[in-house]
C-alpha positions in Angstrom: 114.3 44.5 66.9 114.0 47.8 68.6 111.7 48.6 71.5 112.1 45.3 73.3 111.1 45.3 77.0 109.1 47.9 78.9 109.0 51.4 77.4 110.6 54.0 79.7 108.2 56.4 81.5 108.1 59.9 80.1 110.1 62.4 82.1 108.1 64.4 84.6 108.8 67.6 86.6 109.3 67.0 90.3 106.7 68.6 92.5 108.1 71.5 94.6 109.1 70.5 98.1 106.9 73.3 99.6 103.2 73.7 98.9 101.8 77.2 98.7 101.7 78.7 102.2 104.1 76.2 103.8 107.2 78.4 103.8 107.9 81.8 105.3 105.5 84.5 106.3 104.7 85.7 109.8 106.5 83.6 112.5 104.4 81.8 115.1 104.0 83.8 118.3 105.9 81.1 120.4 109.0 81.2 118.3 112.0 83.4 117.9 112.8 85.4 114.8 116.5 86.5 114.6 118.0 88.4 111.6 120.9 90.5 110.5 123.4 88.1 112.2 126.9 89.7 112.2 129.9 87.9 113.5 132.5 90.1 115.2 135.8 90.7 113.4 137.7 88.5 115.8 135.0 85.7 115.5 134.3 85.7 119.2 130.9 87.3 119.3 127.7 87.5 117.3 125.4 90.6 117.0 121.9 90.1 115.8 118.4 91.7 115.9 115.7 89.8 117.8 112.4 90.8 116.2 110.3 90.5 119.4 110.0 88.6 122.7 107.8 85.5 122.0 104.5 85.6 124.0 105.1 89.2 125.2 103.6 91.6 122.6 104.1 94.7 124.7 107.8 94.2 124.9 110.0 96.6 122.8 110.6 95.2 119.3 113.8 95.0 117.2 116.1 94.2 120.0 119.9 94.3 119.4 121.7 91.5 121.3 125.3 90.4 121.4 126.1 86.8 122.4 129.2 84.6 122.3 129.8 83.2 118.9 128.2 79.9 120.0 125.0 81.7 121.0 125.6 81.6 124.7 125.4 84.5 127.2 123.3 86.9 125.2 123.4 90.6 126.3 120.8 93.2 125.4 122.2 96.4 123.8 119.1 98.4 122.8 115.7 98.5 121.2 114.2 99.7 117.9 117.3 98.9 115.9 117.0 98.1 112.3 120.6 97.2 111.3 124.0 96.7 112.9 127.6 96.6 111.7 130.8 96.0 113.7 133.7 98.5 113.3 136.9 96.8 112.0 138.4 96.8 115.5 135.3 95.3 117.1 134.9 98.1 119.6 132.1 100.1 118.0 128.7 99.3 116.6 127.1 101.3 113.8 123.4 101.1 114.0 120.1 102.3 112.4 118.0 103.6 115.3 114.3 103.9 114.5 111.8 106.2 116.3 108.2 105.7 115.3 107.4 104.4 111.9 109.6 106.6 109.8 112.4 108.5 111.6 115.8 106.8 111.4 119.2 107.9 112.8 122.7 106.7 112.1 124.4 106.2 115.5 127.7 104.7 116.6 127.9 103.0 120.0 130.7 101.9 122.2 130.2 98.2 122.6 131.5 98.0 126.1 129.7 100.9 127.7 126.7 100.9 125.3 127.0 104.7 125.2 126.5 106.8 122.1 129.8 107.9 120.5 128.1 110.1 118.0 124.8 110.6 116.1 125.7 111.1 112.4 122.3 112.0 110.9 118.9 113.4 111.8 120.2 116.4 113.6 119.8 119.9 112.2 123.5 120.7 112.5 124.4 117.8 110.2 124.4 117.7 106.4 122.1 114.6 106.5 119.7 116.5 108.7 116.5 114.8 107.8 115.6 111.6 109.6 115.8 109.4 106.5 119.3 107.9 106.6 120.0 104.3 107.5 122.0 101.1 106.9 125.5 102.2 108.0 128.4 100.0 106.9 132.0 100.4 108.0 134.8 100.6 105.5 137.9 98.5 106.5 139.8 101.7 107.5 137.4 102.3 110.4 137.1 105.9 109.4 134.2 105.9 107.0 130.6 104.7 106.9 128.6 103.9 103.8 125.0 105.0 104.4 121.7 105.2 102.5 119.2 108.0 102.3 116.1 106.1 101.5 113.3 108.6 101.7 112.8 112.2 100.4 111.7 114.3 103.3 109.7 117.5 103.0 111.9 120.3 101.5 115.0 118.0 101.8 117.8 119.8 99.9 119.9 116.7 99.2 119.2 113.7 97.0 118.1 110.2 97.9 121.1 107.9 97.3 124.3 106.3 98.7 126.7 108.5 100.7 129.9 108.2 102.7 130.3 109.7 106.1 133.8 110.5 107.2 133.8 109.7 110.9 137.1 111.5 111.6 135.8 114.9 110.5 132.1 114.5 110.2 132.1 115.4 106.5 130.2 113.6 103.8 130.7 112.5 100.2 127.9 111.9 97.7 125.5 110.9 96.5 127.6 108.3 94.8 124.5 107.0 93.1 121.2 108.7 93.2 117.8 107.0 94.0 119.6 104.0 95.4 119.7 102.4 98.8 120.9 99.6 101.0 124.5 99.7 99.9 126.7 96.8 101.1 130.5 96.7 100.7 132.3 93.8 99.0 135.8 92.6 98.3 137.6 94.8 100.9 135.7 97.9 99.9 136.4 97.6 96.2 132.7 97.9 95.3 129.2 98.1 96.8 126.0 96.4 95.8 122.7 98.2 96.2 119.1 98.7 95.0 118.8 101.2 92.2 115.4 102.6 91.3 114.6 104.2 87.9 112.3 106.8 89.4 111.1 108.2 92.7 107.5 107.2 92.4 105.6 104.2 93.6 105.8 101.4 92.7 109.5 101.7 92.8 110.9 100.1 89.6 114.5 99.1 89.2 117.1 96.4 89.9 120.4 95.8 91.6 123.7 97.5 90.7 127.4 97.2 91.4 129.3 100.5 92.0 133.1 100.5 91.5 135.0 102.9 93.8 138.1 102.9 91.6 136.2 104.2 88.5 133.2 105.9 90.2 130.9 104.0 87.8 128.0 101.7 88.4 126.3 99.0 86.3 123.3 96.9 86.4 124.0 93.3 87.5 120.4 91.9 87.5 117.5 92.2 85.2 114.7 90.9 87.4 111.2 92.0 86.4 110.7 95.6 87.4 108.1 94.8 90.1 110.1 91.9 91.6 112.3 93.8 94.1 111.7 92.4 97.6 108.6 90.6 96.4 110.4 87.9 94.5 114.1 88.7 94.8 116.1 90.4 97.6 119.3 92.4 97.5 122.5 90.4 96.8 124.9 90.5 99.8 128.5 90.7 98.8 131.4 88.6 100.2 133.3 91.2 102.3 136.7 89.8 101.1 135.7 88.3 97.7 133.6 88.6 94.6 130.8 86.2 95.4 127.2 87.5 96.0 124.5 85.6 97.9 120.8 86.5 97.5 117.4 85.1 98.3 114.8 84.5 95.6 111.3 83.2 95.9 111.0 80.1 93.8 108.7 77.1 93.9 106.8 78.5 96.9 109.8 79.2 99.1 112.7 81.6 99.6 115.9 80.0 98.5 119.5 81.1 98.5 121.4 81.7 95.2 125.0 82.5 94.5 126.5 84.6 91.6 129.6 86.7 91.0 129.7 90.4 91.5 128.9 91.0 87.8 125.6 89.1 88.1 126.9 86.0 86.2 127.1 82.3 87.0 123.9 82.1 89.0 123.3 78.8 90.9 120.9 77.7 93.6 122.6 76.6 96.9 119.6 75.7 99.1 116.7 73.4 98.5 115.0 73.5 102.0 114.7 77.3 102.2 116.9 80.2 103.0 116.5 83.9 103.5 118.2 87.1 104.9 121.9 86.0 104.3 124.9 87.6 106.0 128.6 86.8 105.5 131.2 86.0 108.1 134.0 88.6 108.1 136.5 86.1 106.6 134.1 85.2 103.8 134.1 81.5 104.7 130.4 81.2 105.9 127.0 82.7 105.2 124.5 82.9 108.0 120.8 82.8 107.0 117.3 82.1 108.3 115.3 79.0 107.5 111.7 78.2 108.2 111.7 74.7 109.6 108.0 74.4 110.3 106.8 73.5 106.8 103.2 74.4 107.4 101.2 77.6 107.7 103.0 79.8 110.3 106.8 80.0 110.3 109.5 78.9 112.7 112.8 80.6 111.8 116.1 79.0 112.8 119.6 80.5 112.1 121.6 78.3 109.8 125.2 78.5 108.4 126.4 77.6 104.9 130.1 76.8 104.5 131.4 78.1 101.2 134.2 75.7 100.7 132.3 72.5 101.4 128.6 73.5 100.8 127.8 72.1 104.2 124.6 73.5 105.7 123.6 73.1 109.3 121.9 75.0 112.2 124.2 77.8 113.4 123.8 76.8 117.1 123.1 73.1 117.2 124.2 73.0 120.8 121.3 75.1 121.9 117.6 74.0 122.2 115.9 74.7 118.9 119.2 76.3 117.8 118.4 79.7 119.3 119.9 81.5 122.3 118.3 81.1 125.7 117.4 84.8 126.3 117.2 86.2 129.8 114.2 88.3 130.9 114.4 91.8 129.6 114.1 93.1 133.2 117.5 91.6 134.0 119.2 93.6 131.3 120.6 97.1 131.1 120.2 98.3 127.6 121.3 101.7 126.3 118.5 104.3 126.6 118.9 105.4 123.0 115.7 107.4 122.9 116.8 109.6 125.8 120.3 110.0 124.3 118.8 111.1 121.0 116.3 113.4 122.6 119.0 115.1 124.7 121.2 115.5 121.6 118.3 117.1 119.8 117.6 119.5 122.7 121.3 120.5 122.8 121.2 121.4 119.1 118.0 123.4 119.6 119.5 125.4 122.6 122.6 126.3 120.5 120.3 127.6 117.7 
């Protein structure tokens, strides 16, 4: 006779781990918020942006620091820096320097001296003369930068899109793709991944694309709803030496990390406890990301690492209290005076004219 014994319970959907408002958002004032973690090519140092000094609202924001790879001995490089990327030899830093709310400059710095090597955009004697270029990324030859022109300035004569700056001669190529931004290089410079918008109006509608340098063609790799960019899904970050992409997507009340290939296929979720703002190690073995460990209103972000081969996830710096560097007082540091250097460069251009 069938049906003997207790009937099985009907299947039910598990409740999401995070309730609304328990993950992400503005960090608590007493906690650190580090992002854009970039391991040096030799694996000995880590560059990252510190969003602010906890408890000191008048301190400069978006501080670029370099520490040992284990998070010890952090040294302040400069302020008001949105992105950073190491040159292949580890001797130079390509940064986005921000003045005010809108003006951005592409700058290369000497890591040792903290001096400006060259300002590549935002000067009137440059092709990319408007202050709307950002997100420099080094090619592996150390002679080119992939950059993004995000905004259209008044009477700007060149298009929004992705460009290449040749650092040996100061010339440019592009736009490779129009109305696109945030290009990130993958698989030894075989391709880049970027946002691509379908128009120049607000709200910006579009999705993510893959551009192939060999063919000069691009293709859509995602079909997220057109209003989802940055609200519900963030830009995929390519493996610098491979074909994997990591991206964060808001699902079940939290940002989680997902992996797919560079054609947008074989998507799988790789975190359950939260993950955001991923960045790869140069060898493609690890992904560094942020996780909110507070699980309550107000966030406490901690850097984590994800090992590709094993799937192991752990705090990036478990040897440090709260897994964040112990930062010295800003007054003890000697950062680069980027504002003065840019101002002097602008004045020199004006005098020549």
